[in-house]
C-alpha positions in Angstrom: -5.0 -21.8 2.4 -3.1 -24.0 0.1 -6.8 -25.9 -0.9 -6.4 -26.6 -4.6 -10.2 -28.1 -4.3 -11.6 -24.2 -4.5 -12.9 -23.5 -8.0 -10.7 -20.1 -8.3 -7.2 -18.9 -7.9 -7.8 -15.6 -7.6 -11.1 -13.4 -7.7 -11.4 -9.7 -8.3 -13.8 -8.0 -6.7 -15.0 -4.7 -7.8 -13.8 -5.6 -11.2 -16.1 -3.2 -12.8 -14.5 0.0 -11.1 -11.4 2.2 -12.4 -8.7 0.5 -10.7 -10.7 -3.0 -10.6 -10.8 -2.9 -14.4 -6.9 -2.3 -14.8 -6.3 -4.9 -12.3 -8.5 -7.6 -13.9 -7.2 -6.8 -17.2 -3.6 -7.1 -16.0 -4.3 -10.5 -14.6 -6.1 -11.7 -17.5 -3.2 -11.0 -19.7 -0.2 -11.6 -17.6 -1.5 -14.5 -15.5 0.0 -17.9 -16.1 -1.8 -20.1 -18.6 -4.0 -22.3 -16.2 -4.3 -19.4 -13.8 -8.2 -19.6 -12.6 -9.4 -16.2 -12.1 -12.8 -14.6 -11.8 -14.4 -11.2 -12.0 -16.7 -10.4 -8.9 -18.8 -7.2 -8.2 -22.7 -6.0 -7.5 -23.5 -6.1 -11.0 -23.2 -9.0 -13.5 -23.8 -6.6 -16.5 -20.9 -4.3 -15.5 -18.3 -7.2 -15.3 -19.9 -8.1 -18.9 -18.8 -5.2 -20.0 -15.4 -5.8 -19.7 -15.3 -8.3 -22.2 -12.9 -10.5 -20.6 -14.8 -13.7 -20.8 -14.2 -14.7 -17.2 -16.5 -16.6 -14.9 -18.8 -13.8 -12.9 -19.4 -13.9 -9.3 -21.9 -11.1 -7.5 -21.9 -10.2 -4.3 -22.8 -6.8 -2.6 -19.8 -5.0 0.0 -22.8 -5.3 2.8 -24.1 -9.1 1.9 -22.2 -10.7 4.5 -23.0 -14.3 3.2 -22.7 -13.7 -0.3 -19.0 -12.6 0.7 -18.3 -15.3 2.6 -19.6 -17.4 0.2 -17.3 -15.7 -2.3 -14.2 -16.1 -0.1 -14.9 -19.9 0.4 -14.8 -20.3 -3.6 -11.1 -18.7 -4.0 -7.4 -18.8 -3.1 -7.2 -15.2 -3.2 -9.4 -12.5 -3.3 -7.9 -9.2 -4.5 -10.5 -5.9 -3.9 -10.2 -2.6 -5.2 -13.8 -1.4 -3.4 -13.0 1.4 -1.3 -13.1 3.2 0.7 -12.3 0.2 2.4 -13.5 1.9 5.9 -16.9 1.9 4.5 -17.0 -1.1 1.8 -14.2 -3.3 2.8 -14.7 -4.6 6.5 -17.0 -7.4 5.8 -14.7 -8.9 3.0 -11.9 -8.7 5.1 -13.5 -10.3 7.8 -14.8 -13.1 5.3 -11.5 -13.9 4.0 -10.4 -14.0 7.7 -12.9 -16.7 8.8 -12.6 -18.8 5.4 -9.2 -19.0 5.2 -8.8 -17.1 2.2 -5.6 -15.0 1.5 -6.9 -11.1 0.7 -4.8 -8.3 -0.7 -6.3 -4.6 -1.4 -4.6 -1.6 -2.0 -6.1 0.4 1.0 -4.0 3.8 2.4 -6.8 4.1 5.5 -4.8 4.2 8.8 -8.2 3.6 10.7 -9.3 0.9 8.2 -5.8 -1.0 8.5 -6.0 -0.8 12.7 -9.7 -2.1 12.9 -8.7 -4.9 10.5 -5.7 -6.0 12.7 -8.0 -5.7 15.7 -10.7 -7.4 14.3 -9.1 -10.2 12.0 -5.6 -10.9 13.0 -6.3 -13.5 15.4 -8.9 -15.3 13.4 -6.9 -15.5 10.2 -4.0 -17.2 12.5 -6.1 -19.6 13.3 -7.3 -20.2 9.8 -4.1 -19.3 8.2 -5.4 -16.5 6.0 -2.7 -13.8 5.3 -4.8 -10.5 5.3 -2.3 -8.3 3.6 -3.3 -4.6 3.3 -1.7 -2.0 0.9 -0.6 -3.6 -2.2 -0.3 -0.9 -4.9 1.6 2.5 -4.8 0.7 2.7 -1.0 2.7 0.9 0.1 4.6 -1.6 -2.1 7.3 1.0 -2.8 7.8 2.0 0.8 7.8 -1.5 2.4 9.0 -3.8 -0.1 12.1 -1.1 -0.9 13.0 -1.1 2.9 12.5 -5.1 2.8 15.3 -5.3 0.2 17.6 -2.6 1.5 17.6 -4.7 4.6 18.2 -7.8 3.0 21.2 -6.3 1.5 22.7 -5.1 4.5 22.0 -8.0 6.5 23.6 -10.0 3.8 26.8 -7.8 3.9 26.7 -8.3 7.8 26.7 -4.2 7.7 24.7 -4.2 11.2 21.1 -2.9 11.6 19.2 -0.5 9.6 19.4 3.2 11.8 18.0 6.2 10.1 16.2 5.7 6.8 14.7 7.9 4.4 12.6 7.5 1.4 12.6 9.9 -1.4 10.3 10.6 -4.0 12.9 11.4 -6.5 10.6 11.4 -9.8 6.8 11.1 -10.1 4.2 11.8 -12.9 1.0 10.7 -12.6 -3.0 11.8 -12.2 -4.9 12.2 -8.8 -6.8 9.9 -7.6 -10.4 10.3 -7.1 -10.4 7.3 -4.7 -7.5 8.4 -2.4 -9.5 12.0 -1.8 -12.8 10.0 -0.7 -10.9 7.9 1.8 -9.1 10.8 2.9 -12.6 12.5 3.3 -13.8 9.4 5.0 -10.9 9.4 7.2 -11.2 13.0 8.2 -15.1 12.9 9.3 -14.7 10.0 11.2 -11.3 11.3 13.1 -13.7 14.9 13.7 -16.3 12.6 15.6 -13.9 10.8 17.7 -10.7 11.6 19.9 -9.7 8.4 20.1 -9.5 8.0 16.3 -7.7 11.2 16.1 -4.9 9.9 18.8 -4.6 6.4 16.2 -4.3 9.1 13.5 -1.6 10.8 15.3 0.4 8.0 16.7 3.5 6.5 14.4 2.8 3.4 15.7 -0.6 3.1 15.1 -0.6 -0.1 12.9 2.1 -1.7 15.3 1.0 -5.2 17.0 2.6 -4.0 20.4 2.6 -0.2 20.7 4.6 -0.7 24.4 6.8 -2.8 22.9 8.1 -0.3 20.3 11.5 1.5 21.5 11.3 5.1 22.3 12.8 7.3 19.2 11.3 10.4 20.3 9.0 12.4 17.7 9.0 10.9 14.2 6.9 13.7 12.2 5.2 13.2 8.8 5.1 16.6 7.5 8.8 17.4 6.9 10.7 19.9 5.1 14.6 19.4 5.1 17.5 19.9 2.6 18.4 16.9 0.7 22.4 16.8 2.0 20.5 15.8 5.2 19.5 12.4 4.2 22.8 11.6 2.0 25.5 14.0 0.6 24.9 13.4 -3.0 21.2 14.9 -2.7 20.7 18.5 -3.8 18.0 20.7 -3.0 15.4 20.9 -0.3 12.9 17.9 0.2 9.1 18.3 1.0 6.4 16.4 2.6 5.1 13.3 1.0 1.7 13.2 1.2 1.2 9.0 1.6 4.2 9.2 4.4 1.8 9.0 7.5 0.0 5.9 6.2 3.4 4.4 4.6 5.8 5.1 7.4 3.4 3.1 9.8 3.1 0.1 7.6 7.0 -0.2 7.5 7.0 0.2 11.3 4.8 -2.8 11.3 6.6 -4.8 9.3 9.5 -4.4 11.5 7.8 -5.2 14.5 6.0 -8.3 12.8 9.8 -9.4 12.3 10.5 -9.1 15.6 12.0 -5.5 14.8 14.8 -7.5 12.6 15.5 -3.8 10.9 17.1 -2.6 14.0 15.5 -1.5 17.4 16.9 2.4 16.3 15.2 1.9 13.1 13.9 5.5 12.4 11.8 5.8 9.2 10.5 9.0 7.3 9.5 10.0 3.6 9.9 13.5 1.7 9.6 13.7 -1.9 12.0 15.9 -3.8 11.0 19.3 -5.3 14.1 19.9 -7.7 17.2 21.0 -7.4 16.7 24.6 -8.3 17.6 27.6 -5.8 14.2 27.8 -5.4 13.7 24.6 -4.2 13.5 25.4 -0.1 10.4 27.9 -1.4 8.7 24.9 -3.3 9.1 22.3 -0.3 7.6 25.2 2.2 4.9 26.0 -0.4 4.6 21.9 -0.7 3.7 21.6 3.1 1.6 24.6 3.3 -0.7 23.2 0.6 -0.9 20.0 1.8 -1.7 21.3 5.3 -4.3 23.5 3.5 -6.2 20.7 1.9 -6.6 18.8 5.2 -7.6 21.5 7.1 -10.1 22.7 3.9 -11.8 19.1 4.1 -12.6 19.9 7.8 -14.5 23.0 7.1 -17.9 22.7 5.5 -17.7 25.7 3.1 -14.0 25.0 1.8 -15.4 21.4 1.8 -18.1 22.3 -0.6 -15.9 23.7 -3.0 -13.0 21.5 -2.8 -15.5 18.6 -3.5 -16.6 20.2 -6.5 -13.2 20.8 -7.6 -11.3 17.5 -6.7 -11.7 14.2 -8.5 -14.7 12.0 -7.8 -14.5 8.8 -6.7 -14.3 6.1 -9.4 -12.7 8.3 -11.7 -9.2 8.5 -13.0 -6.8 9.8 -15.6 -6.7 8.8 -19.4 -5.1 5.9 -20.9 -2.4 8.4 -22.3 -1.8 10.0 -18.7 -1.6 6.2 -17.3 0.8 5.4 -20.0 3.1 8.1 -19.6 3.5 8.3 -15.9 6.1 6.6 -13.4 8.0 7.0 -10.1 10.8 6.6 -8.8 11.7 5.9 -5.1 15.5 6.1 -3.5 15.8 4.9 0.0 18.8 6.1 1.8 19.8 4.3 5.2 22.8 4.4 7.6 23.5 1.3 9.5 25.0 0.6 12.9 28.2 0.1 11.3 28.3 3.0 10.0 27.6 2.5 6.3 25.6 4.2 3.7 23.2 1.9 1.7 20.2 2.5 -0.8 17.5 1.0 -2.7 15.1 1.7 -5.5 11.9 1.1 -6.7 11.2 2.5 -9.7 7.8 2.0 -12.1 6.7 2.9 -15.3 3.2 4.0 -15.6 1.0 5.8 -13.6 1.6 5.1 -9.9 -1.7 5.1 -8.7 -3.4 3.6 -11.5 -1.1 1.5 -14.1 1.7 1.0 -11.8 -0.5 -0.3 -9.1 -2.8 -2.7 -11.0 0.8 -4.4 -11.6 1.7 -4.6 -8.1 -1.8 -5.4 -6.7 -2.0 -8.1 -9.7 1.1 -9.7 -8.8 0.5 -9.8 -5.2 -2.4 -11.7 -5.3 -0.6 -13.8 -8.1 2.3 -14.8 -5.4 0.0 -15.7 -3.1 -2.1 -18.0 -4.9 0.8 -19.4 -7.0 4.1 -19.1 -4.8 2.8 -20.6 -1.8 6.4 -22.4 -0.9 8.2 -19.3 -1.5 6.3 -16.8 0.9 7.8 -15.7 4.3 7.3 -18.0 7.1 3.9 -17.1 9.0 0.8 -18.6 10.3 -1.4 -16.1 8.8 -2.8 -12.8 10.5 -3.1 -9.1 9.1 0.1 -8.9 7.2 2.2 -5.9 5.4 3.6 -6.9 1.7 7.1 -7.4 3.6 6.0 -9.7 5.9 3.3 -11.4 4.0 4.8 -11.8 0.6 8.2 -10.8 0.7 10.7 -12.2 -1.8 8.1 -14.0 -4.0 6.6 -10.4 -4.7 10.1 -9.0 -5.3 10.6 -11.6 -7.8 7.2 -11.1 -9.9 7.3 -7.7 -9.7 10.6 -7.4 -11.2 9.7 -10.2 -13.8 6.7 -7.7 -14.7 9.2 -4.8 -15.2 9.6 -3.0 -12.3 13.2 -2.0 -11.0 13.9 -3.1 -7.4 17.7 -2.8 -6.6 19.7 -2.6 -3.4 23.4 -1.7 -2.6 25.6 0.2 -0.8 25.5 4.1 -1.3 
């Protein structure tokens, strides 16, 4: 989708929302001079209140005609309007049909699976790159494994086998949008057994489940000692809340690349709860709390209470919290030659807001402006690693993220 005759390079859809405004402001302040930006949403008045003095496009999330017209005007659409299963289907389809590249920040496995089924072949025909999950879900995971694989390959150290992402440090607010997406997915899976099977499968986003290697159970809710991941890790590790989504994205990347990471590539995600003597208890407590939250959202009386305690959609932490947040993820792997490697992705700013705004915005710019450096592809529903790859790595590093890989 390299047609320079299109009116815009990037349209930010949902720019008047909480995260959308952060993305729009990042792009307005960081995009190279001459980048043709526009803001879009259902209310011109709300978009004007951002004060960014950019062109405005009005389109409702359920108005297929308006979305198609909008998509045809730009090279890339970046959207923050979720839950995507409720508000994102028509826009993803419009971009696939018009050959327009698309990025979002979804962490919804059911939406991503539907988008693959609905849009992949259309996008391959038109050349559109439909790239889901370009925020904290799932760029640190997907790009972190990508740079790890590239370093191992460059060193001639074989293929990846057991690979574990550890959230070693994180501070930030709770996303109301993430909670709302979780609610919607739980409701969908309660109504449909087929959707429950999709949600449970470790290969639910893979292009061909039957072609995947049989690697046994790959559970998401893990507690384990740090030394089981790498000899230098102390304390116990707890389940990471987004493991059930991120792991499926990374496995899709491996499959789309012809299992380049390795057919024995086993991937999991956990988080550190410290190195004190209490860390085993904290890890188990974290698992219980996470399980309790999911179960609680399925039980109407408990759901009623949780809905009043958890953050509401469209809300987020204040500016100081966003500024003082951070995250560090370390990905540890053993290769088929027995070598140990580690990659790191680290960023300042609240992971789900400030850092996500940078990751999502830079993903859009890479698609719009770095076409000659993107991974070879005919288009389709792709991942950050397979759809943007090293062009995104370079942009994120230039934007201040630490992304490294080497022997461990």
